[in-house]
PAZAPA-4460 file (N, C-alpha, C; in steps of 0.05 Angstrom, whole numbers, plus 32768, in hexadecimal, padded with zeros to 4 digits):
% residues 161
    n_x    n_y    n_z   ca_x   ca_y   ca_z    c_x    c_y    c_z   seq   type   mol
   8B4F   9256   8C4E   8B52   9239   8C50   8B3B   922D   8C60     1      M     A
   8B33   923A   8C75   8B1C   9231   8C85   8B02   9232   8C75     2      L     A
   8AFF   9246   8C64   8AE6   9248   8C54   8AE6   9233   8C3E     3      S     A
   8AFD   922B   8C33   8AFE   9216   8C1F   8AF7   91FB   8C2C     4      G     A
   8B01   91F6   8C44   8AFA   91DD   8C52   8ADD   91DC   8C59     5      L     A
   8AD2   91F3   8C61   8AB5   91F4   8C68   8AA4   91EF   8C4F     6      L     A
   8AAC   91FA   8C38   8A9E   91F5   8C1F   8A9F   91D8   8C17     7      K     A
   8AB6   91CB   8C1B   8AB9   91AE   8C15   8AA6   919D   8C26     8      L     A
   8AA5   91A2   8C3F   8A94   9193   8C52   8A77   9198   8C4C     9      I     A
   8A70   91B1   8C47   8A54   91B7   8C41   8A4B   91AB   8C26    10      L     A
   8A5C   91AB   8C12   8A56   919E   8BF9   8A53   9180   8BFB    11      G     A
   8A64   9174   8C0C   8A62   9157   8C10   8A48   9150   8C1E    12      F     A
   8A40   9160   8C32   8A27   915B   8C41   8A0F   915E   8C2E    13      I     A
   8A0F   9173   8C1D   89F9   9177   8C0A   89F8   9161   8BF6    14      L     A
   8A0E   9157   8BEC   8A0F   9141   8BD9   8A03   9128   8BE5    15      A     A
   8A0A   9122   8BFE   89FF   910A   8C0C   89E0   910E   8C0F    16      I     A
   89D8   9126   8C17   89BB   912B   8C1B   89AC   9128   8C01    17      A     A
   89B6   9131   8BEA   89A9   912E   8BD0   89A7   9111   8BC8    18      V     A
   89BD   9102   8BCC   89BD   90E5   8BC5   89A9   90D6   8BD7    19      L     A
   89A8   90DC   8BF1   8995   90CE   8C02   8978   90D5   8BFC    20      L     A
   8973   90EE   8BF6   8958   90F7   8BEF   894F   90EA   8BD5    21      G     A
   8960   90E9   8BC1   8959   90DC   8BA8   8954   90BE   8BAB    22      T     A
   8966   90B1   8BBA   8963   9094   8BBF   8949   908E   8BCE    23      G     A
   8942   909E   8BE2   892A   909A   8BF1   8911   909E   8BE0    24      L     A
   8912   90B3   8BCE   88FB   90B8   8BBC   88F7   90A1   8BA9    25      T     A
   890C   9096   8B9E   890A   9080   8B8B   8900   9067   8B9A    26      V     A
   890A   9062   8BB2   8901   904B   8BC2   88E4   904D   8BC8    27      A     A
   88DA   9064   8BD1   88BE   9068   8BD7   88AC   9064   8BBE    28      L     A
   88B6   906D   8BA7   88A7   906A   8B8F   88A2   904D   8B88    29      Y     A
   88B7   903C   8B8A   88B4   9020   8B84   88A5   9011   8B99    30      F     A
   88A7   9019   8BB2   8897   900C   8BC7   8879   9011   8BC3    31      V     A
   8873   902A   8BBC   8857   9031   8BB6   884C   9023   8B9D    32      N     A
   885C   901F   8B89   8854   9012   8B71   884E   8FF4   8B76    33      R     A
   885D   8FE8   8B88   8857   8FCB   8B8E   8840   8FC8   8BA1    34      T     A
   8837   8FDD   8BAE   8820   8FDB   8BC0   8805   8FDC   8BB1    35      A     A
   8805   8FE4   8B98   87ED   8FE5   8B88   87E7   8FC9   8B7D    36      I     A
   87CF   8FBE   8B83   87C8   8FA3   8B79   87C4   8FA4   8B5B    37      P     A
   87CC   8F8F   8B4D   87C8   8F8E   8B30   87AB   8F8B   8B29    38      P     A
   87A4   8F91   8B10   8789   8F8E   8B06   8781   8F70   8B06    39      A     A
   8768   8F6B   8B0A   875E   8F4F   8B0A   8761   8F44   8AED    40      K     A
   876D   8F2D   8AEA   8770   8F21   8AD0   8755   8F18   8AC5    41      P     A
   8752   8F19   8AAB   8739   8F0F   8A9E   8741   8EF6   8A8E    42      I     A
   8733   8EE0   8A93   8739   8EC7   8A87   8724   8EC2   8A71    43      F     A
   872B   8EB0   8A5F   871A   8EA9   8A48   86FF   8E9E   8A50    44      A     A
   86FF   8E8F   8A67   86E6   8E82   8A6F   86D5   8E94   8A81    45      N     A
   86DD   8EAD   8A87   86CD   8EBF   8A96   86B4   8EC7   8A86    46      D     A
   869E   8ECB   8A93   8686   8ED3   8A85   867C   8EED   8A91    47      N     A
   8684   8F04   8A86   867C   8F1E   8A91   865E   8F23   8A90    48      P     A
   8650   8F16   8A7D   8633   8F1B   8A7B   8624   8F11   8A94    49      S     A
   862E   8EFB   8AA1   8621   8EF1   8AB9   8626   8F05   8AD0    50      L     A
   863E   8F11   8AD2   8643   8F24   8AE7   8632   8F3D   8AE3    51      K     A
   8630   8F46   8ACA   861F   8F5E   8AC4   8602   8F57   8AC9    52      N     A
   85F9   8F3F   8AC2   85DD   8F38   8AC6   85D7   8F37   8AE4    53      Q     A
   85E8   8F2C   8AF4   85E4   8F2B   8B11   85E3   8F47   8B1C    54      T     A
   85F4   8F58   8B13   85F5   8F74   8B1D   85DB   8F82   8B15    55      T     A
   85D2   8F7E   8AFD   85B9   8F8B   8AF3   85A1   8F80   8B03    56      Q     A
   85A0   8F66   8B08   858A   8F5B   8B18   858A   8F66   8B34    57      E     A
   85A1   8F6A   8B40   85A3   8F76   8B5B   8599   8F93   8B5B    58      A     A
   85A0   8FA2   8B46   8597   8FBD   8B44   8579   8FBE   8B40    59      K     A
   856E   8FAD   8B2F   8552   8FAC   8B2A   8543   8FA5   8B44    60      T     A
   854D   8F92   8B53   8540   8F8A   8B6C   8541   8FA1   8B80    61      A     A
   8557   8FAF   8B82   8558   8FC5   8B95   8546   8FDC   8B8E    62      S     A
   8543   8FE2   8B74   8532   8FF8   8B6C   8515   8FF0   8B6F    63      T     A
   850E   8FD6   8B6B   84F2   8FCE   8B6E   84EA   8FCD   8B8B    64      S     A
   84FD   8FC9   8B9D   84F7   8FC9   8BBA   84F2   8FE6   8BC3    65      E     A
   84FF   8FF9   8BB7   84FD   9015   8BBF   84E3   9022   8BB4    66      N     A
   84D8   9018   8B9E   84C1   9025   8B92   84A8   901A   8BA0    67      S     A
   8495   902C   8BA8   847E   9024   8BB7   846A   9014   8BA7    68      P     A
   8466   901B   8B8D   8454   900B   8B7D   8460   9007   8B61    69      E     A
   845F   8FEE   8B57   846C   8FE8   8B3E   845E   8FF6   8B27    70      P     A
   846E   8FFE   8B14   8464   900C   8AFC   845C   8FF7   8AE7    71      S     A
   844D   9000   8AD3   8444   8FED   8ABE   845B   8FE3   8AAE    72      A     A
   8470   8FF4   8AA9   8486   8FEB   8A99   8497   8FD6   8AA7    73      T     A
   849A   8FD9   8AC2   84AA   8FC5   8AD0   849C   8FAA   8AD1    74      S     A
   8481   8FAA   8AD0   8472   8F91   8AD0   8475   8F83   8AB6    75      Q     A
   8475   8F92   8AA0   8476   8F85   8A86   8492   8F7B   8A7F    76      S     A
   84A7   8F88   8A8A   84C2   8F7F   8A84   84CD   8F6A   8A98    77      T     A
   84C0   8F67   8AAF   84CB   8F54   8AC2   84C3   8F38   8AB9    78      S     A
   84D5   8F25   8ABE   84D0   8F09   8AB7   84C9   8EFA   8AD1    79      T     A
   84B6   8EE9   8AD0   84AE   8EDA   8AE8   84C5   8EC7   8AEF    80      P     A
   84C9   8EC4   8B09   84DD   8EB1   8B12   84D2   8E95   8B12    81      T     A
   84E1   8E82   8B08   84D6   8E67   8B07   84D3   8E5B   8B23    82      P     A
   84BD   8E4E   8B28   84B9   8E42   8B42   84B6   8E24   8B3E    83      T     A
   84BF   8E16   8B52   84BE   8DF9   8B50   84A2   8DEF   8B57    84      K     A
   8496   8DE1   8B44   847C   8DD6   8B48   847D   8DBD   8B59    85      T     A
   8468   8DB7   8B68   846A   8D9F   8B79   846D   8D85   8B69    86      P     A
   8463   8D85   8B50   8465   8D6C   8B40   8481   8D69   8B34    87      D     A
   8491   8D7E   8B34   84AC   8D7D   8B29   84BF   8D70   8B3E    88      E     A
   84C7   8D58   8B3A   84D8   8D4A   8B4E   84F4   8D48   8B43    89      E     A
   8506   8D45   8B56   8523   8D42   8B4F   8528   8D26   8B45    90      L     A
   853A   8D22   8B32   8541   8D07   8B2A   854E   8CF8   8B41    91      P     A
   854F   8CDE   8B3F   855A   8CCD   8B54   8577   8CD4   8B58    92      K     A
   857F   8CD9   8B71   859B   8CE0   8B78   85A1   8CFE   8B75    93      G     A
   858F   8D0E   8B6B   8594   8D2A   8B68   858D   8D39   8B82    94      A     A
   8599   8D50   8B85   8593   8D60   8B9D   8597   8D7E   8B96    95      Y     A
   8589   8D8F   8BA5   858B   8DAC   8B9F   85A5   8DB7   8BAB    96      P     A
   85AE   8DCD   8B9F   85C7   8DDA   8BA9   85C7   8DF7   8BA0    97      G     A
   85DE   8E04   8BA6   85E2   8E20   8B9D   85FF   8E24   8B97    98      R     A
   8606   8E38   8B87   8621   8E3E   8B7F   862E   8E4F   8B95    99      V     A
   8645   8E47   8B9F   8653   8E56   8BB4   866B   8E65   8BAA   100      T     A
   8673   8E62   8B91   868A   8E70   8B86   8681   8E8C   8B7F   101      W     A
   868E   8EA1   8B8A   8684   8EBC   8B88   8684   8EC7   8B6C   102      S     A
   8694   8EBC   8B5A   8696   8EC6   8B3E   8683   8EB7   8B2C   103      E     A
   8674   8EA3   8B37   8662   8E93   8B26   8673   8E7C   8B1A   104      G     A
   8666   8E6B   8B0B   8673   8E53   8B00   866D   8E51   8AE2   105      L     A
   8680   8E44   8AD5   867C   8E3D   8AB8   8671   8E21   8AB7   106      S     A
   865C   8E1D   8AA7   8651   8E02   8AA2   8661   8DF6   8A8B   107      L     A
   866B   8DDE   8A8F   867B   8DD0   8A7A   866B   8DB9   8A6F   108      R     A
   8671   8DB2   8A55   8664   8D9C   8A48   866C   8D81   8A53   109      A     A
   8685   8D7F   8A5C   8690   8D66   8A68   869D   8D6D   8A82   110      E     A
   86A3   8D59   8A94   86AF   8D5F   8AAE   86CD   8D63   8AAC   111      P     A
   86D7   8D75   8A9B   86F3   8D7C   8A99   86F6   8D9A   8A96   112      T     A
   870C   8DA5   8A9E   8711   8DC1   8A9B   8714   8DCA   8A7E   113      Q     A
   871C   8DB8   8A6D   8720   8DBE   8A50   8706   8DBC   8A40   114      E     A
   86F1   8DB2   8A4C   86D8   8DAE   8A3E   86CC   8DC8   8A35   115      A     A
   86BB   8DC7   8A21   86AD   8DDF   8A16   869B   8DEB   8A2B   116      E     A
   869B   8E05   8A2D   8689   8E13   8A40   866E   8E16   8A33   117      K     A
   8659   8E0C   8A41   863E   8E0C   8A36   862C   8E20   8A44   118      V     A
   8636   8E2E   8A58   8625   8E42   8A66   8633   8E4B   8A80   119      G     A
   8623   8E58   8A91   862E   8E62   8AAA   8618   8E62   8ABF   120      G     A
   8621   8E63   8AD8   860F   8E64   8AEF   8619   8E7B   8B01   121      V     A
   8608   8E8C   8B0A   860F   8EA3   8B1B   8612   8E9A   8B39   122      A     A
   8620   8EAA   8B48   8624   8EA6   8B65   8609   8EA4   8B73   123      F     A
   8607   8E91   8B85   85EF   8E8C   8B96   85D7   8E83   8B86   124      N     A
   85DA   8E7C   8B6D   85C4   8E72   8B5D   85BD   8E56   8B65   125      Q     A
   85A3   8E50   8B66   859A   8E35   8B6D   859E   8E22   8B56   126      K     A
   85A7   8E0A   8B5D   85AC   8DF5   8B49   85A2   8DDA   8B52   127      I     A
   85A1   8DC7   8B40   859B   8DAC   8B47   85B2   8D9A   8B3F   128      I     A
   85BE   8D8C   8B52   85D5   8D7B   8B4C   85C9   8D60   8B42   129      V     A
   85D1   8D59   8B29   85C5   8D41   8B1D   85D6   8D28   8B21   130      L     A
   85F1   8D2B   8B1D   8603   8D14   8B20   861F   8D1D   8B25   131      E     A
   8631   8D0B   8B2D   864D   8D10   8B32   865D   8CFF   8B1F   132      E     A
   8675   8D08   8B18   8687   8CF7   8B07   8693   8CE2   8B19   133      N     A
   86A0   8CCD   8B0E   86AB   8CB7   8B1E   86BE   8CC0   8B34   134      P     A
   86D0   8CD4   8B2F   86E3   8CDB   8B44   86D8   8CF1   8B56   135      D     A
   86BF   8CF8   8B53   86B0   8D0B   8B64   86BD   8D27   8B66   136      K     A
   86C9   8D30   8B50   86D5   8D4B   8B4F   86C3   8D5E   8B3F   137      S     A
   86B1   8D53   8B2F   869E   8D64   8B1F   8682   8D5A   8B24   138      W     A
   866E   8D6C   8B22   8652   8D64   8B23   8643   8D70   8B0C   139      V     A
   862F   8D61   8B03   861E   8D6B   8AED   8606   8D79   8AFB   140      K     A
   8601   8D92   8AF3   85EC   8DA1   8AFF   85D8   8DAB   8AEB   141      I     A
   85C0   8DB2   8AF4   85AC   8DBF   8AE4   85A5   8DD9   8AF3   142      R     A
   85A3   8DEF   8AE5   859B   8E08   8AF1   857D   8E06   8AF8   143      I     A
   8577   8E0C   8B11   855B   8E09   8B1A   8549   8E1C   8B0A   144      E     A
   8533   8E11   8B00   8520   8E20   8AF0   8527   8E22   8AD2   145      G     A
   853C   8E13   8ACA   8542   8E13   8AAD   854B   8DF7   8AA5   146      S     A
   8550   8DF3   8A8C   8559   8DD9   8A82   8577   8DD9   8A7D   147      K     A
   8585   8DEF   8A84   85A2   8DF1   8A7F   85B1   8DDF   8A92   148      E     A
   85C2   8DCD   8A87   85D1   8DBB   8A97   85EF   8DBC   8A8F   149      E     A
   8600   8DB4   8AA2   861D   8DB3   8A9C   862C   8DAA   8AB4   150      G     A
   8646   8DA7   8AB1   8658   8D9D   8AC6   8667   8DB4   8AD3   151      W     A
   866A   8DB3   8AEE   8679   8DC7   8AFD   868A   8DB8   8B12   152      V     A
   869F   8DC6   8B1C   86B0   8DBA   8B31   869F   8DB8   8B4A   153      K     A
   86A3   8DA2   8B59   8692   8D9C   8B70   8697   8DAF   8B88   154      I     A
   86AE   8DBA   8B8B   86B4   8DCB   8BA2   86A8   8DE7   8BA0   155      G     A
   869B   8DED   8B8A   8690   8E08   8B86   8672   8E0A   8B8B   156      N     A
   8666   8DF4   8B96   8649   8DF4   8B9C   8646   8DE9   8BB7   157      I     A
   862D   8DED   8BC2   8626   8DE0   8BDB   860A   8DD5   8BDA   158      E     A
   8605   8DC1   8BEA   85EB   8DB4   8BEB   85D8   8DC5   8BFC   159      R     A
   85BF   8DC8   8BF3   85AB   8DD7   8C03   8593   8DC5   8C07   160      T     A
   8582   8DCD   8C19   856A   8DBD   8C1F   8552   8DCB   8C13   161      N     A
***
C-alpha cells in the first residue's frame, strides 16, 4: 500500500514537471520569435539604384585613397565632379542646401505625394533650392551640377552656406 501511494505521488510530480517544462519551452520560443525585428519593407517609390550607386561611390573613394598612385584605367573611367564656376549664379531667392534624409529623396514632378517620380537625390548630396510651394511644405530643388529638378518635402533638407 505504501509503495502504491509513493508511485502515485511520484507520478503526479513527474506529470507536473513535464507540463511546466513544456509550457516554459513554448513560452521561450514565442518570446524569442517576437524579439527578432521584421525585415525592412520595400515601397514602390524606393530607388535601390541610388543606394547601390552611393555604396559603389564610397567603395571607389576608399580604394582610391588607399592606392599610392592612380592607374591608367581608373583615370579613364572616373568622371570629373562638376564644379561651380564663378559666373554661375543662383536665381533670385534660391539658396544652396543638402539632403538630410538618410535614405535619400524622391524628386516629384509636382508638390504632392501622389505626383510622378522624376528622379532621386542621395543622402548628403548638394542641392539648390529654387522655390517653395504656397503652404511651404514642399520645395523645388535642382541637383547641384546638373539640370535635374523636382519637388521634395521641406523637412528632409537643410540650408548650407
